[in-house]
N, C-alpha and C positions, 0 to 999 in steps of 0.2 A: 504494500500500500504506500501511497505518498504521504508526506508529512508537511504540515504548515505550522510555523511558529513565528513569534513576533519579538522584536527587540525594542525596549524602551531605554532611553538614555537619561541618566541622572544629571542634574544641573548643579549638584553640590549643595543644594538647599533642602534636600529631602523631596524634591519634586521630580517627576519623570515626564519626559516629553520626547518628541521626535520619533514616533512609531515607524518602524521598518519591518515589513513582513518578508518571510523567505519560505519558499517551498522546495523540498528536496524530493528526489526521484522515487520511482517505483521500487518495491521490494524492501524498503527500509522499515524497520520496526521501532515503535516508540518504546520507551523504558527509561530507567534511570540513566544518568550521564555524568561524565567527568569533564571538567573544564580545565584546560592547561594549554600552554603554547608548546605543542608537540613538534612543530617544524622549525622553530627558532626564528620566526620572522617578526616577533614582538607583538603578535596579535593572538588573543585567546582563541583556542579551538575547542570543539566539542566532540567527545567520543562517547557514543551511546553504548549501553551495556549489551544490547542485543547485536551479535555479530561483529562487534567492535567497529561499527560504522564511524568514520571520522569526517567531520566537517571543518574545513580550514577557514578561520576568520580572515576577512579582507580588511578589517579595521574600520568599516563603515556600517557594521551591524548585519552584513550579509556574509554568505559563506560559499565556498566551493566544496564539492562533494568528492570523497575519496572512496575507493573500494574497501571492502570489509576484510577483516583478518581471517574469516572463515565461519563455519557453522557453529559458533560458540554462543554462550549466553552469560549474563552477569559478569561482563568484562569491566575491569578497573585498571587504572594506571598506577605504576610504581616503577622505580628504577632498581632492577635486581642485579644487573651485571656491571654497574658502576662505570658506564662508558659515557655518561652525560646525557643520555637520551632515555626518555620514558618508555618502559615496556608495558605490555598488556598481559594481565593474568585473568583467566576465564574458567568457566565450567563448560563441559561438553558431555551431553548424554549420548552414549552409544546404544542405539536401539537394538542392535544385534545381540549384545551380551548383557544389556541392562545396567552397565556400569557408568558412573559419573566420573569424568576425567578432570583432574586439575591440570590446567595447561598454562604455559607462559610463552608469549610471542615476543621475539626481540624487536625493539623499536629502532628504526633507522633515523638518520639525520634529517631526512626529508619529511618525517612525520608518518611514514608508512610503517606497517608491521609485517613481519614474516608470516606467510601463510602456514608454513610448517612450524609447529611449536618447538621451542628449544627444550622444553620439559613437558612431559605428558605421562600421567599415571592414572589408571583407573581404580575406582573404589566402589564398594557397595554403598547404597544410600544410608546405611547405618554408620558409615565412616565419613561421607562427604556428599553434599548435593550442590553447594554453591559457595563461592568466596564473597566477602564483602569489604575487606580492607587488608592492607599490608603495613606492618609496623615492625621495627626492631624491638621486640618485647624484652629480650634477655640481654641486650646491649653487647652482642658479639660481633656487630658490624654487618650482619646479614638479615635481610628482611624476612619476617615471619608472616604467614598468611593466616588470617582469621576467617573462618567460614562457618557454615551450618551443615548439619547432618540430620538424619531422622532422630538422633538422640539429643540434639541441641547444639551448643557451641563446640567448635572443634578448632584446634590450633595445629598448624604445620610449621615447625621451627625450621628456619632456613639454614642451608648448608652451602659450602663453597661450590661454585660452578652451577648455580641456579638449580640446586636440588633441595629436597625437603625430607625431614625425618617423618617417621610414622605419626599419624594423627593422635593428638591428645584430646580427650573428650571431657566435657563438663556438663553436668545436669543443670543447664542454664539456658533459658530462652525457648519459648514455644515456637517451633518453626512454622506454625500456621498463622503467625502474627500479621497484622494488617500492613506493617511497614516493610515487608520483605523486599519489595522492589526498590526501596529507597536506599538500600545499602548500609546506612548507619555509620560510615566511617567518621562522620562529624561528631558522633557521640563517644568517641574514644578521647579521653582527657584525664588529667590527673586530678580527680575530684577531691581526694583527701590530702593533696599537697605533700605526698611523701616521696615524690620523684619518680613514681612508677605509673605507667598508663593504666587507667581503669576503663571499664566498658559499661555503658548504659544502653539498655534496649527498651524502647516503648513496647508495651504489651497491654493485654486486657487488664483493666483496673489500675493502670499506672505505669511508671517507669521502674525497671529493675536494674540494679547496679551490682557488678562484681568487681572487687578491688584487686589490682595487680600487685604482684610481689617482685622483688629484685631479680629473681631468676626467670621471669617471663611467665610464670604460672599465675593463676587467679585463685581467689579464696572460695569460689563456687565449688561445691562438692564434685568429685569425679564421677563419671558414669560407671556403674558396675556392669561390666560386659559379661553377659551369660548367654550369648548366642545372638545370631542375626535378628531373630524375633523371639521374645519371651512370651509364652502363653500364660501359664498359671504359676503360682508360687505359694509356699507355706513357710512359716517361721517357727523354729524350735532350736533348742540347744542339742544338736545331734551328737557332738563329741563330748558333752558333759564337762565343759571347761568353764561354765558359768557365763558364757557369751552367746548371744543369739546368733544363729546361722540362718541361711536362706536356702531353700531347695526349690528349683525351678524346672519347668518343662519348656521346651522351645524348639526352634529349628535345629539346634545342635544336640538335641536329646535331653536327657535328665542330667541336671548339674547341681552340685552341692557347693555352696559358697560359704566358707567358714568366716565368722566374725572375729575381728581382732580385739574387740572391746573398746576401741577408741573412735568408733563411727566409721571405720574403714574395714575392708574385707580382703581376704586372700584371693588369689586367682581362682576362678571356677574350676572345679574338678568334675569331669564328665563321668557320670555313673553308668549311663547307657547311651550310646550314640543313636541318633535318629536315622543314620545312614544304613543301619543294619536292616536286612530285608524282611518283608512280610510280617510274621507274627510279632516280633518284639516291638510293640507299640510304636515309635513314640513320636508322633507328629506333634506339632506345636499346639494342637488343640487338646492335648492330654490333660485331664483334670486331676488334681492332687487332693488326697484326703489324709489327714494326719491323725495318728493314734498309736496305741500299743496293741497291735492286732494279734500278737502271738504270746502275750502274757509274760514277756521277759523283762519288763520295765524299761525297755529302750524304745526310743521314738521310731515308728515305722511310717511308711508312706504308701498308700494305695494309689496306683496310677490307672486312671480310666481313660481310654481313648474313645472319645465320643463318636469318632468316625469309623470304628471297627467294633467287633463283638467281643474283644478280649480285654482282660484287666490283669495287672500284675501288682505284686507287693514288693516294695524295696525296704530292706531292713538295715 
């Protein structure tokens, strides 16, 4: 579709005047945008999040149109390779394998971006769906990518050569929020004045803030990963150490997550994998029932697969 937008010019007194309209061509998509001088001519340019469409400012409120970086979405500007030119980082959904790719496109001196990404790695939606900002959170000189996943906030810490570490998850921010298309990088600020960047997210009933630490982490609680999708769960002290543990069913099967007693948990231990064939349960719809079913005074779990005719007891 074509797009039409307008420029108003400030006169320094708080008034706007001098309306100029501009229409750009077919196939362009509206969405959030980044404003920066990407071709070094002294005029602000606009890069739209959808497909990385770039409009070069002429300095009179009108623009010339540039080709896109490719079939990407949620594109934003940042300088990853330290060559003095802004690069583009985006998400790309591969419909063939269902993975979301974090990609970075090299920025050229003329304001164009490479079609082929210099970094591209696919993740499930539990690990990544879109980026929204890049900041050096841990002060190591490499930009880190802040993004969203089906679990909430996710951080990819930057590494040399425009590479990124495995995602770090936080149970923060409902990804169904109304502001998803706005990106929210402007809400990254040092709200408590401790020298570390904090993150605020507009959401239902207000604005939520998680405070940053010197190592680039945040004080929001980490996500307890117990499978790609968790179905049902029960809580009990299964190892009798006085600390509550969690037992789950999900796409990875049955998993036991032992509590440490400080609000955190050990890595999940798979009790039975859902990849085992036919009879042994355990799809992610398996329902769990807690009790002492054999009279030995230890916690047992009955697992009922609602989509099959079998049930099993785990002790």
